[in-house]
C-alpha positions in Angstrom: 53.3 20.0 26.9 51.4 23.1 25.8 51.6 21.9 22.2 50.0 18.5 23.2 47.2 20.3 25.2 46.6 22.6 22.2 46.4 19.7 19.8 44.0 17.8 22.0 41.7 20.9 22.3 41.9 21.4 18.5 41.0 17.7 18.0 38.0 18.0 20.4 36.8 21.1 18.5 37.0 19.3 15.2 35.1 16.4 16.6 32.5 18.7 18.1 32.0 20.6 14.8 31.9 17.3 12.8 29.1 16.0 15.0 27.2 19.3 15.3 23.6 18.9 14.0 20.7 21.2 13.7 17.0 20.6 13.1 15.6 21.8 9.8 11.9 21.7 9.2 9.4 22.9 6.6 6.7 22.2 4.1 6.9 21.2 0.4 4.0 22.7 -1.5 2.7 22.4 -5.1 3.2 25.9 -6.5 0.0 25.9 -8.6 -2.4 24.2 -6.1 -0.8 25.8 -3.0 -1.3 22.5 -1.2 1.2 20.3 0.6 2.8 17.4 -1.4 2.7 14.0 0.2 5.9 11.8 -0.2 8.2 14.4 -1.8 11.9 13.6 -1.4 13.9 16.0 0.7 17.7 15.2 0.8 20.8 16.9 2.1 23.0 17.7 -0.9 26.1 15.5 -1.3 24.9 13.0 1.3 22.6 10.0 1.8 20.7 11.8 4.5 17.1 12.5 3.6 13.4 12.0 4.4 9.9 12.0 2.8 7.2 14.5 3.5 4.1 13.4 5.3 0.5 13.8 4.2 0.5 17.6 4.9 3.8 18.2 3.0 5.7 18.5 6.3 9.3 17.3 6.8 12.1 17.6 9.3 15.8 16.7 9.1 18.9 16.7 11.2 21.4 18.6 9.0 25.1 19.1 9.8 26.1 22.8 10.2 28.6 22.7 7.4 26.0 21.5 4.9 23.7 24.2 3.7 21.8 22.9 0.6 18.7 20.7 0.3 17.5 18.9 -2.8 13.8 18.6 -3.1 12.2 16.3 -5.7 8.7 15.0 -6.6 7.6 13.2 -9.9 6.4 15.5 -12.7 7.7 18.7 -10.8 10.8 20.7 -11.2 13.6 19.7 -8.8 14.7 22.5 -6.5 18.0 23.1 -4.7 17.3 25.4 -1.8 19.5 26.9 1.0 18.9 25.7 4.5 17.0 28.2 6.7 16.7 28.3 10.5 13.0 29.2 10.4 10.3 26.9 9.1 10.9 26.6 5.3 8.3 26.7 2.6 9.5 25.1 -0.6 7.3 25.4 -3.7 7.7 22.9 -6.6 6.3 23.8 -10.0 4.4 21.2 -12.1 6.2 20.3 -15.3 4.2 17.4 -16.6 7.4 15.3 -17.1 9.8 13.3 -15.0 12.5 15.7 -13.7 16.1 14.9 -12.9 18.1 16.4 -10.1 19.8 19.7 -11.2 23.6 19.4 -11.3 23.6 15.8 -10.1 23.9 12.4 -11.7 20.4 10.9 -11.9 21.7 7.3 -11.4 23.6 8.3 -8.3 20.6 10.2 -7.0 18.3 7.2 -7.5 20.7 4.9 -5.8 21.0 7.3 -2.8 17.3 7.9 -2.6 16.6 4.2 -2.6 18.7 3.9 0.6 16.9 6.8 2.2 13.5 5.5 1.3 14.3 2.1 2.8 15.6 3.6 6.0 12.4 5.7 6.2 10.0 2.9 5.6 11.7 0.5 8.0 11.7 2.8 10.9 9.5 5.8 10.3 12.6 8.1 9.6 14.9 6.3 12.1 14.7 9.3 14.3 12.1 10.4 16.8 9.9 13.2 15.5 10.2 16.5 17.3 7.8 16.5 20.3 6.1 19.6 19.0 5.1 17.9 15.8 2.3 15.3 16.1 2.3 12.4 13.7 0.1 12.8 10.6 -0.8 9.1 10.6 -4.3 8.4 11.9 -4.2 6.9 15.3 -7.5 5.0 14.8 -8.0 3.2 11.6 -11.5 2.3 10.3 -10.2 0.8 7.0 -12.3 -2.0 5.8 -11.6 -5.0 3.5 -13.7 -8.0 2.4 -12.7 -11.1 4.3 -10.6 -13.6 2.3 -10.7 -17.4 3.0 -7.8 -18.8 1.1 -8.7 -21.4 -1.5 -8.2 -25.0 -0.4 -7.1 -28.1 -2.3 -9.7 -29.8 -4.4 -9.7 -33.5 -5.3 -10.0 -33.9 -9.0 -12.1 -37.1 -8.8 -14.7 -35.3 -6.7 -14.5 -31.8 -8.3 -12.9 -31.8 -11.7 -14.2 -28.3 -12.7 -12.7 -25.0 -11.5 -14.7 -21.9 -12.6 -14.0 -18.2 -11.9 -14.3 -14.7 -13.3 -11.2 -12.8 -14.4 -9.8 -10.0 -12.3 -7.6 -7.2 -13.8 -7.8 -4.9 -10.8 -4.4 -3.9 -9.4 -5.4 -1.9 -6.3 -4.1 -4.4 -3.8 -0.5 -4.1 -4.9 -0.2 -0.3 -4.5 -2.3 -0.4 -1.3 0.0 -3.0 0.2 3.0 -1.0 -0.9 1.6 2.0 1.0 1.4 0.0 4.2 5.0 -1.3 3.8 6.4 2.1 3.0 4.9 3.4 6.2 6.6 0.6 8.2 3.5 -1.4 8.8 2.3 -4.9 8.0 -0.8 -4.8 5.7 -4.0 -6.4 7.0 -4.2 -9.9 5.6 -7.5 -9.2 3.9 -5.9 -6.3 2.0 -3.6 -8.8 0.3 -5.4 -10.1 -2.7 -2.8 -12.3 -4.4 -4.4 -12.2 -7.9 -4.2 -8.4 -7.9 -0.5 -8.5 -6.8 0.3 -10.9 -9.7 -1.7 -8.9 -12.3 -0.1 -5.6 -11.3 2.8 -6.3 -13.7 3.1 -6.4 -17.5 4.4 -9.8 -18.5 4.9 -9.1 -22.2 2.7 -12.0 -23.4 2.2 -12.3 -27.2 -1.1 -10.9 -28.3 -3.7 -12.6 -30.5 -2.6 -13.5 -34.0 -5.9 -12.8 -35.7 -7.3 -9.2 -35.8 -10.8 -10.4 -34.8 -9.7 -12.2 -31.6 -9.9 -10.1 -28.4 -7.1 -12.0 -26.6 -4.5 -14.8 -26.8 -4.2 -17.7 -24.3 -0.9 -19.0 -22.9 -0.1 -21.9 -20.6 3.0 -23.2 -18.9 3.6 -26.1 -16.5 6.6 -26.5 -14.2 7.6 -27.3 -10.7 6.1 -25.2 -7.9 8.7 -23.0 -6.3 7.1 -22.9 -2.8 6.2 -26.7 -2.6 8.6 -29.2 -4.1 5.8 -31.9 -4.0 3.6 -29.9 -6.3 3.6 -28.5 -9.9 2.5 -25.0 -10.9 0.2 -24.3 -13.9 0.5 -20.8 -15.3 -2.5 -19.6 -17.5 -2.5 -16.1 -19.1 -4.8 -14.1 -21.3 -3.3 -11.2 -23.2 -5.8 -8.6 -24.5 -5.4 -7.1 -28.0 -3.3 -4.0 -27.8 -4.5 -0.8 -29.3 -2.6 2.4 -30.1 -4.2 5.5 -28.6 -4.9 6.8 -32.1 -7.1 3.7 -32.6 -9.2 4.3 -29.5 -12.8 5.7 -30.1 -13.6 9.1 -28.6 -14.4 9.1 -24.9 -17.3 10.5 -23.0 -15.9 10.6 -19.4 -17.5 11.9 -16.2 -15.1 12.3 -13.3 -17.0 11.8 -10.0 -15.0 13.5 -7.3 -15.5 12.9 -3.6 -14.9 16.3 -2.0 -16.3 15.4 1.4 -14.5 16.3 4.7 -12.9 12.8 4.8 -10.9 13.8 1.6 -9.1 16.7 3.2 -5.9 14.8 3.8 -3.2 15.6 1.2 -2.9 12.0 -0.1 -6.6 12.2 -1.0 -8.2 15.1 -2.8 -4.9 17.0 -3.4 -3.3 13.9 -4.8 -6.5 13.2 -6.9 -6.2 16.7 -8.4 -2.6 16.2 -9.3 -3.5 12.8 -10.9 -6.2 14.5 -13.0 -3.8 17.0 -14.3 -1.7 14.2 -15.7 -4.8 12.8 -17.3 -5.6 16.1 -19.0 -2.3 15.9 -20.9 -3.6 12.7 -22.6 -6.9 14.0 -23.8 -7.6 14.3 -27.5 -9.8 17.1 -29.1 -12.6 14.6 -29.7 -12.7 13.4 -26.1 -15.2 15.0 -23.7 -14.7 15.4 -19.9 -17.2 16.5 -17.2 -16.6 16.8 -13.5 -19.3 16.0 -10.8 -18.5 16.6 -7.2 -20.3 15.3 -4.1 -20.2 16.0 -0.4 -23.4 16.9 1.5 -24.9 17.1 -2.0 -23.8 16.6 -5.6 -23.3 19.1 -8.3 -21.7 19.7 -11.7 -18.5 21.8 -11.6 -17.5 21.2 -15.2 -20.1 20.5 -18.0 -18.9 18.2 -20.8 -15.8 19.9 -22.2 -13.7 18.9 -25.2 -10.1 17.9 -24.8 -9.2 20.9 -26.9 -9.9 23.1 -23.9 -7.4 21.8 -21.3 -7.1 25.1 -19.5 -10.8 25.2 -18.7 -10.6 21.6 -17.4 -7.5 22.5 -15.2 -9.3 25.5 -13.7 -12.2 23.3 -12.7 -9.8 20.8 -11.1 -7.9 23.5 -9.2 -11.1 24.9 -7.8 -12.2 21.8 -6.0 -12.0 21.8 -2.2 -13.0 19.2 0.5 -15.6 19.7 3.2 -18.9 18.2 4.4 -20.5 14.8 4.6 -20.5 12.2 1.8 -23.6 11.7 -0.4 -22.0 9.1 -2.6 -25.2 7.6 -4.0 -26.5 11.0 -5.1 -23.2 11.7 -6.8 -23.2 8.4 -8.7 -26.8 9.0 -10.0 -25.9 12.5 -11.2 -22.7 11.3 -12.9 -24.5 8.5 -14.7 -27.2 10.9 -15.8 -24.6 13.3 -17.3 -22.9 10.4 -19.1 -26.2 9.1 -20.5 -27.2 12.6 -21.8 -24.0 12.8 -23.8 -23.7 9.2 -24.7 -21.5 8.3 -27.7 -22.9 5.2 -29.5 -19.5 4.3 -31.0 -17.4 5.7 -28.2 -16.1 5.0 -24.7 -18.7 6.0 -22.1 -17.4 5.8 -18.5 -17.8 7.3 -15.0 -14.5 7.5 -13.1 -15.0 7.7 -9.4 -12.3 9.1 -7.2 -12.9 8.5 -3.4 -11.8 6.9 -0.2 -15.1 5.0 -0.2 -16.4 6.4 3.0 -20.0 7.1 2.0 -22.4 8.1 4.8 -25.3 10.0 3.4 -28.2 8.7 1.2 -27.6 5.4 -0.5 -24.5 4.1 1.3 -25.0 0.5 2.1 -23.3 -2.2 0.1 -26.6 -3.6 -1.0 -28.1 -0.2 -2.0 -25.0 0.8 -3.9 -24.8 -2.6 -5.7 -28.4 -2.3 -6.9 -27.8 1.3 -8.0 -24.7 0.4 -10.0 -26.2 -2.8 -11.5 -29.2 -0.7 -12.7 -27.0 2.1 -14.2 -24.6 -0.2 -16.1 -27.5 -1.3 -18.3 -27.2 2.0 -20.0 -23.8 1.0 -21.5 -21.9 3.4 -19.2 -19.0 1.6 -17.4 -17.6 2.6 -14.0 -13.9 2.8 -13.0 -12.8 3.5 -9.4 -9.7 5.3 -8.2 -9.1 4.8 -4.5 -7.2 7.3 -2.3 -6.0 7.8 1.2 -5.7 6.0 4.5 -7.2 5.6 7.9 -10.9 5.4 6.8 -10.3 3.7 3.4 -13.0 1.3 2.4 -11.4 -1.2 0.0 -14.3 -3.6 0.1 -16.7 -1.0 -1.1 -14.4 0.2 -3.9 -13.9 -3.3 -5.2 -17.6 -4.0 -5.1 -18.5 -0.8 -7.1 -16.0 -1.5 -9.8 -17.0 -5.2 -10.1 -20.7 -4.3 -10.5 -20.1 -1.4 -12.8 -18.3 -3.4 -15.5 -15.1 -1.4 -14.8 -11.7 -1.6 -13.1 -10.3 -0.5 -9.7 -6.9 1.1 -8.8 -5.4 2.5 -5.7 -3.4 5.7 -6.1 -0.7 5.9 -3.4 1.3 8.6 -5.2 1.8 10.5 -8.5 3.9 7.7 -10.0 1.0 5.3 -9.6 -1.3 7.8 -11.2 1.1 8.0 -14.1 1.0 4.2 -14.4 -2.8 4.0 -14.3 -3.9 7.1 -16.2 -1.0 7.5 -18.7 1.0 4.3 -19.2 -2.0 2.0 -19.1 -4.6 4.4 -20.4 -6.1 2.2 -23.2 -6.7 -0.7 -20.8 -8.0 1.6 -18.1 -10.6 3.2 -20.3 -11.4 0.9 -23.2 -13.0 -2.6 -22.7 -12.4 -5.2 -25.4 -14.2 -8.1 -23.7 -16.7 -8.1 -20.8 -18.1 -10.9 -18.5 -15.0 -13.0 -19.1 -15.2 -16.4 -17.4 -12.8 -19.3 -17.2 -13.7 -23.0 -16.6 -10.9 -25.6 -16.4 -11.7 -29.3 -16.3 -8.7 -31.2 -14.9 -7.9 -34.7 -16.2 -8.2 -37.0 -13.1 -5.8 -39.5 -14.8 -3.1 -36.8 -14.5 -4.1 -34.4 -11.8 -4.9 -35.8 -8.3 -5.7 -32.4 -6.7 -5.5 -28.7 -7.6 -5.7 -25.3 -5.9 -6.4 -21.9 -7.5 -4.0 -19.3 -6.1 -6.0 -16.2 -5.3 -9.3 -15.2 -6.9 -11.2 -16.1 -3.8 -13.7 -13.2 -4.4 -14.1 -14.2 -8.1 -15.1 -17.9 -7.8 -18.3 -18.9 -9.7 -20.6 -21.9 -9.5 -19.9 -24.3 -12.3 -23.3 -23.7 -13.8 -22.7 -20.0 -13.9 -20.2 -20.5 -16.7 -22.9 -21.1 -19.4 -25.3 -18.5 -17.8 -25.0 -15.2 -19.8 -26.9 -13.3 -17.1 -24.1 -13.9 -14.6 -21.8 -10.9 -14.3 -18.0 -11.5 -14.6 -14.8 -9.5 -15.1 -13.9 -7.1 -18.0 -10.6 -7.1 -20.0 -9.2 -3.8 -21.2 -7.2 -3.1 -24.3 -3.6 -4.4 -23.8 -4.4 -5.8 -20.3 -3.4 -9.3 -19.3 -4.7 -11.7 -16.8 -2.6 -14.3 -15.1 -3.8 -17.2 -13.0 -1.8 -19.9 -11.2 -2.9 -23.4 -10.1 -0.9 -25.5 -7.7 -1.2 -29.1 -8.8 -0.5 -32.5 -7.4 0.2 -34.8 -10.4 -0.2 -38.6 -10.5 0.5 -41.3 -13.0 -2.3 -42.3 -15.4 -4.8 -44.6 -13.8 -7.1 -47.3 -15.2 -10.3 -45.7 -13.7 -12.3 -43.2 -15.6 -14.0 -40.2 -14.1 -14.8 -36.6 -14.8 -16.6 -35.1 -17.7 -14.4 -34.9 -20.7 -12.3 -37.7 -19.5 -14.9 -40.3 -18.4 -15.4 -41.9 -21.8 -13.9 -45.3 -22.3 -13.5 -45.0 -26.1 -10.1 -45.5 -27.6 -9.9 -41.9 -28.8 -10.4 -40.6 -25.2 -8.0 -43.2 -23.7 -5.2 -41.7 -25.7 -5.7 -38.4 -24.0 -5.2 -39.8 -20.5 -1.5 -39.0 -20.2 -1.2 -36.3 -22.8 -3.8 -33.8 -21.6 -3.5 -32.0 -18.3 -6.9 -30.5 -18.7 -9.4 -28.7 -20.9 -9.8 -24.9 -20.7 -12.9 -23.1 -21.8 -13.5 -19.3 -21.9 -16.6 -17.3 -22.3 -16.7 -13.6 -23.1 -19.0 -11.0 -24.6 -18.3 -8.2 -27.0 -18.7 -5.0 -25.1 -21.9 -4.1 -27.1 -23.5 -7.6 -27.0 -25.2 -9.7 -24.3 -24.6 -13.1 -25.9 -21.3 -14.8 -25.1 -18.7 -16.4 -27.3 -16.9 -19.7 -26.4 -13.2 -20.5 -26.8 -11.7 -24.0 -26.0 -8.1 -25.2 -25.5 -6.6 -28.5 -24.5 -3.7 -28.1 -22.0 -0.8 -30.4 -22.6 0.8 -32.5 -19.8 4.3 -31.4 -20.6 6.1 -30.0 -17.5 9.4 -28.1 -17.9 12.2 -27.5 -15.5 11.7 -24.2 -13.6 14.9 -22.8 -15.1 13.5 -23.4 -18.6 10.3 -21.4 -18.0 9.6 -17.9 -19.2 10.4 -14.8 -17.1 6.6 -14.3 -16.8 6.2 -17.8 -15.1 9.0 -17.2 -12.6 8.2 -13.6 -11.8 4.5 -14.3 -11.3 5.4 -17.2 -9.0 7.7 -14.9 -7.0 4.9 -12.4 -6.6 2.5 -15.1 -5.5 5.0 -16.3 -2.9 5.3 -12.7 -1.7 1.6 -12.4 -1.3 1.4 -15.7 0.6 4.2 -14.6 2.9 2.4 -11.3 3.7 -0.8 -13.3 4.4 1.1 -15.8 6.6 -0.2 -18.6 4.3 0.6 -22.2 5.4 0.6 -23.1 1.7 4.0 -21.5 1.3 6.3 -24.2 2.5 9.7 -23.1 1.2 9.9 -19.6 -0.2 11.4 -17.2 2.4 12.1 -13.5 1.6 15.6 -14.1 0.2 14.3 -16.9 -2.0 11.4 -14.7 -3.3 13.9 -11.9 -4.0 16.2 -14.3 -5.8 13.4 -15.8 -7.9 12.1 -12.4 -8.9 15.6 -11.0 -9.6 16.3 -13.8 -12.0 13.2 -13.0 -14.0 13.3 -9.2 -14.3 13.3 -9.4 -18.1 13.3 -6.1 -20.0 11.4 -4.1 -17.3 11.5 -0.8 -19.2 9.4 1.1 -16.6 11.2 -0.3 -13.6 8.2 -1.8 -11.9 9.8 -5.2 -11.4 13.0 -3.7 -10.0 10.8 -1.7 -7.6 9.2 -4.9 -6.5 12.7 -6.2 -5.4 13.0 -3.2 -3.1 9.5 -3.8 -1.7 10.5 -7.4 -0.9 13.5 -6.1 1.1 11.2 -3.7 3.0 8.8 -6.5 3.9 11.7 -8.7 5.0 12.9 -5.9 7.3 9.5 -5.7 9.0 
């Protein structure tokens, strides 16, 4: 009997020890900047238990008493294995400039484990309640602002045969939506711009065959995955790719928002980390200056050649946030500096890093628009990098980039900074065609109705197509643009209507069933103000969905994802599993893993 009692006591002791947990908390800090790191990975060694640091670098974990090692990791920093401490821990990660792997661990196993941890975290905010002594770092009241989007409706071809819009190569909406989902929140519907979700990805289109052409045009027609009664037309432009050695020297002015609203660690601190990545890409002939603005604007780094990276880094490290936001004054000073050091045969650009919350001086949309439109006449383009949450002004950021002949990205982490400022650097900085417009005339003998998917903020009046004074989108080196049309097709009819297709001549009658439509594109060379015209007939030759390219199917999956997030009634049949399956079957090569990461994001959205 005594043996039985002793055995039961021993069993209870083992169970108690097995379930014994302790709280471990601390901060993950950049060793050079001495600032907290947002979204660093903190994991218990040899387990799938882990979490992600908040915007101040803070983390907490429940750790079993018999496990005494944490693995801490962040892109472009050395991975650390640290012993668990009872007191609040301070873990410093050193910047390496390259992707690091976990010390003494299999990288593939780690990535698989972290994928599970990240999904748990994003679905439930860490699946555990935060200690009552630690308030949440997420702003309780959000003043984020986005331009309203009224989804494009269906157009009857007999009444409106022309569809005209400006290209959009911005990708900000994708990473911004990702930020919401990874925080366990549904994004605002107006933050979901479907064309930006689609154009986030590289589709590996073939480039132009002739050296003098700025881009190539591709088209595919197949069944529509989200509506079996419709077809889907896929149109793509692929910009000419340039090796970095082919790029002209750059005259760049970074315009940094250092106002009080940028104090969160996913704002200025992240911007500084992103800039350090960019410094590694500079060539000796490139020049970089830094202008900061808060209550007033000033120059903290005069134009400095890329051969002096340490001087540039010191200026970056010295920036601190505080004060109000005189954005208009900062923009004027940055443009002035860019004009003074203008390179006639070079790339002249202001790069604005901000949350968009301007509140001093010129700050209204109208005032900022007029200011940017006036400044762009100098030949200096404007790119915008958005940061942060809570008071983020997406509408203002998009407006500034559009009017400044530039592009717009949202940086939600260092991996996105790597994509924008390193992987896609030629397209981010060097424009090969400006004011690019598309006009598509549909054949009413083939197409009964059509609907452009996305691009609501880029629609143009039909007469704007031939008007060279009307501003449109810019195409960077190596960038691509993808547009999708949902079509209702009909058999050829005897009636004639439309513009190209209204003729009754025998030569035009022969086109009735062969042509789906006629595509025209206008663009300007970056240094000219007179546009060039390209024209293409689109064949009425639909393929089975299974026979289409990976680009067709994956872009359709992303469009379905955007419609689901927006709650669009246009999506009749693509649920989350179907979107996941369609995208998974079209992953293609995916060297950088962006498409695979999209599959995980679909799972997160489904869980919400």
